C-alpha positions as CSV (number, residue, x, y, z in Angstrom):
1,M,4.1,-35.6,-24.9
2,S,7.0,-36.4,-27.3
3,Q,10.4,-37.6,-26.1
4,I,12.1,-34.5,-27.5
5,Q,9.6,-32.2,-25.6
6,T,10.1,-34.2,-22.4
7,E,13.9,-34.0,-22.6
8,L,13.7,-30.2,-23.3
9,E,11.5,-29.7,-20.2
10,L,13.8,-31.7,-18.0
11,T,16.8,-29.7,-19.3
12,L,15.1,-26.5,-18.5
13,L,14.1,-27.7,-15.0
14,S,17.8,-28.7,-14.3
15,R,19.1,-25.2,-15.4
16,I,16.5,-23.4,-13.3
17,M,17.4,-25.4,-10.2
18,D,21.2,-24.8,-10.8
19,M,20.5,-21.0,-11.0
20,A,18.4,-21.0,-7.8
21,G,21.2,-22.8,-5.9
22,T,18.9,-23.6,-3.0
23,S,15.3,-24.5,-2.5
24,A,12.9,-21.7,-1.4
25,E,9.9,-21.6,0.9
26,Y,7.0,-19.4,0.2
27,S,3.9,-18.4,2.2
28,E,0.5,-19.9,1.4
29,D,-0.8,-16.8,-0.3
30,E,2.1,-16.5,-2.7
31,V,2.6,-18.1,-6.0
32,S,6.2,-19.1,-6.6
33,D,6.5,-18.4,-10.3
34,I,10.1,-17.4,-11.3
35,S,10.9,-14.2,-13.2
36,C,14.4,-13.9,-14.4
37,S,16.2,-11.8,-17.1
38,D,17.8,-14.2,-19.6
39,S,18.6,-13.1,-23.1
40,N,20.9,-10.9,-25.3
41,E,18.3,-8.4,-26.6
42,T,17.4,-4.9,-25.3
43,F,14.1,-5.1,-23.4
44,S,11.2,-2.9,-24.6
45,S,8.2,-2.1,-22.5
46,P,5.9,-5.1,-22.8
47,S,2.2,-5.0,-23.6
48,S,-0.2,-7.0,-21.5
49,S,0.1,-10.6,-22.6
50,D,-3.6,-11.4,-22.2
51,S,-4.8,-8.4,-24.1
52,E,-7.3,-9.3,-26.9
53,S,-6.8,-6.2,-29.0
54,D,-3.9,-3.8,-29.8
55,E,-4.0,-0.3,-28.4
56,S,-3.7,2.5,-30.9
57,D,-0.6,4.7,-30.8
58,E,-0.8,8.3,-29.4
59,I,-1.7,10.8,-32.1
60,A,-0.3,14.4,-32.3
61,S,-2.4,17.3,-33.4
62,N,-1.1,16.9,-37.0
63,G,-2.4,13.4,-37.1
64,Q,1.1,11.8,-36.9
65,P,1.9,9.1,-34.3
66,L,3.8,10.5,-31.3
67,I,5.3,7.1,-30.3
68,Q,5.5,3.9,-32.3
69,K,4.9,1.3,-29.6
70,Q,6.9,-1.9,-29.9
71,Q,4.9,-5.0,-29.1
72,S,6.4,-7.6,-26.8
73,I,5.7,-11.1,-28.2
74,C,6.0,-14.1,-25.9
75,K,7.3,-17.2,-27.5
76,A,8.3,-20.7,-26.4
77,V,11.3,-20.9,-24.2
78,L,14.2,-22.2,-26.3
79,G,16.5,-23.1,-23.4
80,N,19.6,-21.6,-25.0
81,G,19.7,-18.3,-23.2
82,D,22.9,-18.6,-21.1
83,K,23.9,-15.9,-18.7
84,R,25.0,-13.0,-20.9
85,F,26.9,-10.7,-18.6
86,N,30.5,-11.5,-17.4
87,F,30.8,-10.8,-13.7
88,T,33.6,-8.1,-13.2
89,G,33.2,-7.3,-9.5
90,N,35.9,-7.8,-6.9
91,P,34.3,-9.6,-4.0
92,G,35.7,-10.2,-0.6
93,L,36.6,-8.3,2.6
94,K,38.2,-4.9,2.3
95,V,39.5,-4.4,5.8
96,P,43.0,-3.1,6.5
97,P,45.9,-5.6,6.0
98,K,45.7,-7.7,9.1
99,A,44.5,-11.3,9.7
100,V,40.8,-11.1,10.2
101,H,40.8,-13.5,13.1
102,L,43.2,-11.2,15.0
103,Y,40.7,-8.3,15.2
104,T,39.2,-7.8,18.7
105,P,35.5,-7.3,19.0
106,L,36.1,-3.6,19.7
107,E,38.2,-3.3,16.6
108,C,35.5,-5.0,14.5
109,F,33.0,-2.6,15.8
110,M,35.2,0.4,15.1
111,L,35.6,-0.7,11.5
112,F,32.0,0.4,11.0
113,V,31.5,3.0,13.7
114,D,34.7,4.8,13.1
115,D,36.1,8.1,14.4
116,S,34.2,10.1,11.7
117,I,30.9,8.8,13.1
118,I,31.9,9.4,16.7
119,D,33.0,12.9,15.8
120,L,29.6,13.6,14.2
121,M,27.8,12.4,17.4
122,V,30.1,14.6,19.5
123,T,29.5,17.7,17.4
124,E,25.7,17.3,17.3
125,T,25.5,16.5,21.1
126,N,27.6,19.6,22.0
127,R,25.6,21.9,19.6
128,N,22.3,20.7,21.1
129,A,23.5,21.1,24.7
130,N,24.8,24.6,24.1
131,H,21.4,25.8,22.8
132,V,19.5,24.4,25.8
133,P,20.4,27.2,28.4
134,S,18.6,29.7,26.2
135,N,15.4,27.9,26.8
136,S,13.4,29.7,29.5
137,L,12.1,26.4,30.9
138,I,15.5,25.5,32.2
139,G,15.8,26.3,35.9
140,R,18.9,27.8,37.5
141,H,19.4,24.6,39.5
142,S,19.1,22.3,36.5
143,R,22.0,20.0,35.8
144,M,22.2,21.5,32.3
145,T,23.6,24.7,33.8
146,K,26.7,22.7,34.6
147,W,27.1,21.2,31.1
148,S,30.6,20.8,29.7
149,N,31.2,19.7,26.2
150,T,31.7,16.0,25.6
151,D,34.6,14.6,23.5
152,N,35.5,11.7,21.3
153,N,36.8,9.6,24.2
154,E,33.8,10.2,26.4
155,M,31.4,9.5,23.6
156,K,33.1,6.1,23.0
157,K,32.4,5.2,26.6
158,F,28.8,6.5,26.6
159,L,27.9,5.4,23.0
160,G,24.2,5.0,23.2
161,F,22.8,6.6,20.0
162,L,21.6,9.8,21.7
163,L,20.8,11.6,18.5
164,W,18.3,14.3,19.4
165,M,19.9,16.9,17.1
166,D,19.3,20.6,17.5
167,D,18.2,21.4,13.9
168,S,15.0,23.4,14.4
169,Q,13.9,23.1,10.8
170,N,14.1,20.4,8.2
171,K,14.7,22.3,5.0
172,D,14.6,19.3,2.7
173,A,11.4,17.7,4.3
174,D,13.4,14.7,5.1
175,R,11.6,12.5,7.7
176,L,14.9,11.0,8.8
177,F,16.9,14.3,8.9
178,K,17.9,13.8,12.6
179,I,19.7,10.5,11.9
180,R,20.5,10.9,8.2
181,G,24.1,11.7,8.7
182,L,24.6,8.7,10.9
183,L,22.8,6.4,8.5
184,D,24.8,7.6,5.5
185,K,28.1,7.1,7.3
186,L,27.1,3.6,8.5
187,N,26.1,2.5,5.0
188,L,29.4,3.9,3.6
189,R,31.4,1.9,6.2
190,F,29.3,-1.3,5.4
191,Q,30.3,-1.0,1.8
192,Q,33.9,-0.1,2.4
193,M,34.5,-3.2,4.4
194,K,33.4,-5.8,1.9
195,E,32.5,-6.2,-1.8
196,P,29.6,-8.5,-2.7
197,D,30.1,-11.5,-5.1
198,L,27.9,-12.5,-8.1
199,Y,24.6,-12.7,-6.2
200,I,23.0,-10.0,-4.0
201,A,19.5,-10.2,-2.4
202,V,17.0,-7.4,-1.6
203,D,14.8,-8.0,1.4
204,E,13.2,-6.3,4.4
205,T,13.2,-6.6,8.2
206,M,11.3,-5.0,11.1
207,I,12.7,-3.2,14.1
208,P,10.2,-3.1,17.0
209,F,9.1,0.5,17.7
210,Q,5.7,1.9,16.7
211,Y,2.2,0.3,16.6
212,L,1.1,-0.7,13.1
213,P,-2.4,-2.3,13.6
214,E,-2.9,-3.2,9.9
215,K,0.4,-5.1,9.6
216,R,1.3,-8.7,10.4
217,H,4.1,-7.2,12.6
218,K,2.1,-4.8,14.7
219,Y,5.0,-2.9,16.1
220,G,8.1,-1.8,14.2
221,V,10.1,0.3,11.8
222,K,10.6,-1.3,8.4
223,L,14.1,-1.6,7.0
224,F,14.9,-2.4,3.4
225,K,18.3,-4.0,3.0
226,I,20.7,-5.5,0.5
227,C,22.6,-8.6,1.6
228,S,25.0,-11.3,0.5
229,R,24.4,-15.0,0.7
230,N,26.3,-15.2,4.0
231,A,23.9,-12.6,5.5
232,Y,26.3,-9.6,5.4
233,T,24.4,-6.4,5.0
234,Y,25.8,-3.8,2.5
235,K,23.2,-1.1,2.8
236,I,20.0,-0.4,4.7
237,E,17.2,2.1,4.0
238,I,14.5,3.1,6.5
239,H,11.0,3.0,5.0
240,E,9.7,6.6,4.8
241,G,6.6,6.1,2.8
242,K,5.6,6.2,-0.9
243,S,8.2,6.9,-3.5
244,S,8.2,10.3,-5.2
245,S,10.4,9.1,-8.1
246,G,7.5,8.1,-10.4
247,K,8.3,4.4,-9.9
248,N,6.4,2.1,-7.6
249,L,7.9,1.8,-4.2
250,S,9.4,-1.7,-4.5
251,E,11.1,-1.0,-7.8
252,A,12.5,2.3,-6.6
253,V,13.9,0.6,-3.4
254,V,15.7,-2.1,-5.3
255,L,17.3,0.4,-7.7
256,R,18.4,2.7,-4.9
257,L,19.9,-0.2,-2.8
258,C,21.7,-1.8,-5.7
259,E,23.0,1.4,-7.3
260,N,26.6,0.8,-6.4
261,Y,26.6,-2.8,-7.5
262,L,25.1,-2.6,-11.0
263,D,26.8,-2.6,-14.4
264,C,29.2,-5.5,-13.7
265,G,27.2,-8.6,-14.4
266,R,25.7,-9.3,-11.0
267,T,22.4,-11.1,-10.3
268,V,19.8,-9.5,-8.0
269,V,17.5,-12.0,-6.1
270,T,14.1,-10.7,-4.9
271,D,10.8,-12.1,-3.6
272,N,7.4,-11.4,-5.0
273,L,7.1,-8.0,-3.3
274,Y,9.7,-6.6,-5.6
275,S,9.8,-8.7,-8.8
276,S,8.2,-7.1,-11.9
277,I,8.6,-6.7,-15.6
278,E,9.5,-3.1,-15.1
279,L,12.3,-3.9,-12.6
280,A,13.7,-6.6,-14.9
281,E,13.8,-4.1,-17.7
282,E,15.6,-1.5,-15.6
283,L,18.2,-4.0,-14.3
284,V,18.9,-5.4,-17.8
285,A,19.6,-1.9,-19.0
286,R,22.3,-1.8,-16.2
287,R,23.9,-5.2,-17.2
288,T,22.3,-6.9,-14.2
289,D,20.1,-10.1,-14.1
290,L,17.0,-10.6,-12.0
291,I,15.8,-13.8,-10.4
292,G,12.6,-13.7,-8.3
293,T,9.3,-15.2,-7.4
294,I,6.1,-13.4,-8.7
295,R,2.5,-13.1,-7.7
296,K,-0.5,-14.5,-9.6
297,N,-1.8,-11.0,-10.2
298,G,1.5,-9.6,-11.3
299,K,1.2,-7.0,-14.0
300,G,2.4,-8.0,-17.5
301,F,3.2,-11.7,-16.9
302,P,1.9,-14.1,-19.5
303,K,-1.5,-15.4,-18.4
304,E,-1.0,-18.8,-20.1
305,V,1.9,-19.5,-17.8
306,I,0.3,-18.1,-14.6
307,T,-3.0,-20.1,-15.0
308,A,-1.5,-23.3,-16.5
309,K,-2.7,-26.5,-14.8
310,L,0.3,-28.8,-14.4
311,K,0.9,-32.3,-13.4
312,K,3.9,-33.2,-11.2
313,A,7.3,-32.7,-13.0
314,E,5.6,-30.7,-15.8
315,I,7.0,-27.3,-16.7
316,V,5.7,-24.4,-18.8
317,G,7.3,-21.1,-19.7
318,K,7.3,-18.1,-22.0
319,E,9.9,-15.6,-22.9
320,S,9.6,-12.1,-24.2
321,N,12.8,-10.3,-25.1
322,D,14.8,-10.2,-21.9
323,V,12.3,-11.8,-19.5
324,V,11.6,-15.5,-19.0
325,V,8.6,-16.6,-16.9
326,I,8.5,-20.2,-15.9
327,K,6.2,-22.4,-13.8
328,W,6.7,-26.0,-12.8
329,K,5.0,-28.5,-10.6
330,D,6.6,-30.2,-7.7
331,Q,4.5,-30.9,-4.6
332,R,2.7,-27.7,-5.7
333,D,3.1,-25.0,-8.3
334,C,6.5,-23.3,-8.3
């Protein structure tokens, strides 16, 4: 290995570690290859890097090509692709003008669960209760016959997330229709209270609830969320099932969660559940970078990087338009 090549690889390694900021830990079944968007060009849909032959273009009935496919050619990483988007966000707390440390715990809670949310709970509770007496199963000695409408003040005292709403039909086939109003209002308050800085992370968590025998966490409801480096959550999404948008689930989740934070030069950080060529392409089109780990069997990643056998401190990488894929050797492949 020449001195020039060695210096180039050390420079690349230094830049990658600066971008990462902190070291990461990965599970044994994951390969910690890094996928990040890092160039000035507009990304075109990449062809498989390990394909041995070109696919022919689609042909119309008149014999003319329908689409002229643009090939995505991987080349050596040059190391001169600095971050191309200037961050134009306005990070920081957005609470009313008052010293943050002077807020009481109740005031902090009410910043998120404000009167509009309490009012919604009151309205739905009263509407549900007023429909109950018409049910023939309610006896004349039932406590429900003595029901009187609740109010905002009483709801604040009782506040227990009793959200059994009275909608008899779900016209939009929304699995979360009984709590959708509350969820939307909470997410709005989360975002109104604080603006994220340059880096935002998409991850998931589990809330213990239902039995899922095929999962590592046997009981729980999965939440997707977008967070800042200090663990503040800006938005949550409850997992409902497969995406109907035509995109794979992980890509669709990232784009939905990040929608309000794109187009201003931010960087989205993901793990190998979400990272993909397609996601990088979508984010670059919205002036947003992507940094994430990838899996060995990830679609579209250059095979010569994924399968490279490296010695300690060695590094290998390929770039194609707006995507750079890099692998280096520390104690193990990263």
